[in-house]
N, C-alpha and C positions, 0 to 999 in steps of 0.2 A: 414715432412714425418713421423717422429717418432710418433707424436700424432695420425695421421690417421692410421698408421700401427697398433697401439694399438687397434683401433676400428675395423678395417677390416682385419688385418693380414698383415704380412710382405712378404708373398709369392707373386710372380708374378702370374697373372691369365690369362687364355686363354679366350678370349671373341670375339664374332662376332661384327662387326661394328653396326649391328642392332640386339639388344637383347631385346626380349619381355618376361622378366621373369614373368610378371604379366598375360600374355595371353590376353592382352587388344586389340590386333589387329587380325582381320580376315586374312586369307591367302591372299586374294586379296589386303587388305590394306598393308600387309607386302611387297608384290610385288611392289605396287605403291610407298611405302616409299623408298624401295631400288632403284627404278628408279630415284626418286628425289635426293637421295644421290649421285647416279652416275652422274646426271646432274650437281650437285654442284661441284663435283670433276673434271668434264670435264672443267668447267669454271675456276677452280683453281687447276691446275694439281699438284701443290706442296702441297696441303692441303688434308685432309680427314674430313668427317663429320660422326659422329656416334651418335646413339640414344640408350639409355638404359631405358627401361620402367619396373618399379617394384613397389611393395608395400613396403614401408619402415616403420620400427617400429617407428622412430622418424623423423619428418620433419627437425629438426635441423641438422641431419646428412646428408641431401641431398647434400649440397654444399661440405662438406668434402668428401663424397663418390665420387662425380664427380672428385674432385682433385686427390683422391687416385686412381680411376680407370684409369684416363688418364696417371698417372705416373706408375702404376703397371700392366696395361693391355697390353697383347700381342694380338693385334687385328689381328686375324688369316686371315681375308679376306682383309687386307689392305697391299698394296705393301710395302716392306721394304724401298723403296725409299721415302716413306712418313712417317717420324718418328712421334712419339707422340707429339713432340714439335710443329708439324704442324697440330695437330688435334683439332677438335672442338667436344665437347661432350654435347649433350642435354640429361639431366636426368629428367625423368618424374616419379613422385610419384602418383600413381593412388589412393591410400588410403588417403594420406594427401592432395591431390589436389594441388600439388606444382610442380614446374619445376625449373631446374637450368641449367646454361650454363657454361662450363669450356672450356678454350682454352689453347693450348700449349704455351710455352715460346717464340717460334718464332713469334707468333702473337701479343705479347705485344706491339710492336710499332704501330700496326694497329687497335687494339681493346682495349676498356677499360670497366669499369663497367657500365658506362652510355650506351654504345653500347649494352651490353648484356641485360641490363634492358629494353631498348627500344625494342629489338628483342623479349624478353620474354613477354613483355606487349601486343604485337600484337597477340600472340598465347594463352595467358592466358584465355580469355573468352571461347575459343574453348576447351582448356584442361579441364576447369571446367565442360563443357557439355559432356566430354568423347569423343570429336572429336579429337583424338590424331593425326591422319593423317593430317587433315586440319590445326590443330594448328602447327604441325611441318613444314608444307609447309609455313605457314606465318612467322615463326621464320627464316626459311632458306631464304626466300625472303628478309627479313629485313637485315639479315647478309650479304647476297649477295650484296645488294645495298650499304651497308656501306663499305664492302671490295673493291668494284669497285671504290667508291669515294676516299677511302684512297690510293688505288693504283695509281690513277691519281695524288693525292697530292704527293705521293712518287716519281713519275716521275719528278715533278717540284722541289722537294727538297729531293734528295735521302739520304743525310747525316742524316736527321731527322728520317728516317725509316730503317736505317741499322739494320740488324738482330744482336742481341747480342748473342755471343757464350756462352753457358752454360759450366761451368767447371765441371759439374757433370758427363759428359759422358753418358747421358741417351740415346743418339742415338745409341752408340755402344752396350749398354746394351739391348736395345729393339731389335736391329738387331740380337743379340745372342739369345734372348728369342724366337723371332719369328722363327728363323731358327731351333732352337731346337724343337719347336712345330711342324714345318713342317716335320722334320725328323721323329718324332714319328708317325705322320699321315701316312707317306710313309711306315713305318714298319707294320702298321695295316692291 
């Protein structure tokens, strides 16, 4: 965290689960993407899916940014019952034509780099063409099928998929951050 905090800052940030900082999506596409995200979350009620679209100065920072945002982000439109440890973040760089997937610690028993590479691979051609909605849909479909398959495996061998508890206390921190942001919104 120290390394990425030096790049992006050590303050917690308030962000929506769907953030289009690049303005790459039309209003209709944002609405459709939000519906897809809601469908994903209905299928996996303990998880949340987020998308951050921006133009990054350096593509090399994309993966680091995803890690930083998932750890420092207070996703204001995500229920506190879904901590960032249960989040999946798709980061799309419209200028560098790159994308990255970051997932929380609670998903480590269920996903690995091969899984995220496979999911990004199905969306990559669409991202290159500027079809961010369709590319995101393909990434989500691939992740969904992987998570369904892994959950079936977990039912057969639960000990292999036990959630590791983080000693960092990020769940409590994020709950505090999110509630603080919600209190500020109420005052406005």
